[in-house]
C-alpha positions, 0 to 999 in steps of 0.5 A: 500500500505504501509503495502504491501511494509513493508511486501515485505521488511520484506520478502526480509530481511527474505529471505536474512537472511535465505540465509546467515544462510544457507551459514553459516551453510553449511560453518560450516558443510563443512570439508576440505579433507586431502589425506594421503598415508602410507605403506601398512602393517597390523601393520599400519592398526592398527595405522589407525584403530581409524581414519578409524573406525570413533572413531577419528573424527574432525570438521575441516577435514576428512582424505582420506587414501591410503595404498601403497607399497614402489615403489608407495610411492616413485613415489607419492612423486615427483608427489605430488599425496597426501597432506601427504605421509609417506616417508623415512628420507633419502629421504628428502635430496635426494629430496632436491638435485633434487629440491623437497622441503619437510616439515616434519609434524611428525614422522611415524616409530620409534623404539618402547618400548623395541626396538625389531625391526630391527632384523637380523633374521635366521632360528632357525635350522641354525648354526649361533650364531652371526653376525660373523658367517654370514660372506660370507653369504647372507642377504635379505633386503626389500630395500638397500637404506632404512633409516631402512637398513642404521640404521641396517648397522650402528649398525652392523658396530659400535657394531658388527665390521662388514664390511657392504659395499655393495661391498667387505663387509662381507655380500652379500646383496640382495634386495627383496620385503618385502612380499617375505623375509620370504619365501626366508629365509625359502627356504634357498635362503638367510641365514638371513633377515631384517624382518619388521612389519607383516613379523617379527610378523609372524616369531616370532609367528611361533617359527621357527626363531630367531634374531641374533641382535636387531639393534634398541637396539644396536643403542640406546646403541651406540648413546642414541637415538631411531632410526627414519626411516620414517616421514610424509611429505607435501609440502611448498605450501600445508602447507602454504595454509592450516596450520590449516588443517595440524595441525589437521591432526597431532592431529588426527593421534596422537589420532589414535595411542593413541587409538590403544595403549589404545584398543589393544584387540579391534584393534587387533581383528578388524585387524585380521578379515580383514586379515582373509578374505584372505585364508592361501592357497592364501598366500602360493601360493603368497610366492611360486610364488614369490620365484620361479618366481622372487626371484630365478631370482634375486638371480641367476643374483647376483650369476652370476655377477662375471662371467658376469663382466669377459665376453666379451659380457655379457648378462642377459635375463630374462623370464617372461610372457605375464601375466606381460603385461596383467592379468587373473583373479584368478592368481594374485600371478603369474601375480604379480611375472611375473610383478616383473621380468619385473621391475627387468629387467628394474632396472638391466638394469640401474644398470648394464649398466655402466658395459656394461651388457645388461639386457632384458626380454622375455614374452612368450604367448601361447606356447605348453609346459608341462604347457599347456598340460592339455588344449585340442587341441580343446580349444587351437584352440578356444583360438588362433582364438579368441585372437592370431593374428597368430591364433595358439600356438607357439612351445618352439623353437620359444621362444628360437629363440627370446631369442637367438636374445638378445644374438647376437652381433646385440643386443649389444645396446639393454637393458631394453627391454621387448619382447612379443613372443605371436603371437600378442596376447597382441595387439589384442583387439577382 
């Protein structure tokens, strides 16, 4: 009996030790997760290669990465969607003013060795030889409120003696999505552009463009500092809860940057293979779609503003598509451009509202136009019966009537609205 009790006690102890040992091993193996959002750009994919390829590892944390465009980064910051997020330097005081506290963990985007970034690019065939030659001309920028653009304007003011005010200055500044800037410059929609990252690399590689001013060099000469345009930030409560995890994040990120610097051939080849998966024809379609369907509308509005400001009842009516409200496969350039028109409409409505200028948008659906002539009547009827509540294609005059409604006095208190003219297509589920 005594032997059995001793054996049973020993078994219990062994089991307890085993459980504790398993828990300890599990605790040692479990890693904390840090979610990180950064600007979507091939250049930054090179920086992240060490981490994403598993070359740079940690016993403490794993980093879950998300590459986002600027609008998504901006929206994610107040939402606290990520543990660490790349943010513009100038966004920090703006956030604080709105009651959002941010903590800077490390630098994200700063001028590199040689300081060849933040250039003012023009076509090589253009007549412009200096910034003074661009007086009265249009400069395209990826974001007029960006820290990088502010550094550029400081250099143009202090070094080149230019009036860089957005109103009444030496240049007409136009904000365009970064991926469209090079095509806007090529097509002559803008006379110069502030190209960054992949766009600047593409411009330099082509040999068809040149730089009038490297403003990073100018700012170094003026202030004896290297410009810093973006930083990695987190939130006080997140940092206080896991200080060691965020310290390890900084270590891994720095190690990944160093890996990219030490292994440029390997990283370059890997990133080029990633981008090579996308056909050049796709990029051509993307650039053309944005240039014709989005950039052109933005520039037309800007050109018309002086006249609209003098009008008694100023109206801006943009034309998009129901593709901005839904999507069709294999048409992402078209869908993205049309969605951009809806976003442009809302932004302009807020911007121009104080001047009593209304901005609205029409989204036509299936219409009998030259664009749909290639579709047979039989297939039009099949589509309409399956997808359109009114069971037919519309005539162009019906779109014109809806467009006119926004121009009437009765619509003077309507702005920022998107009106589908689609016979009920977007509301029908089946």
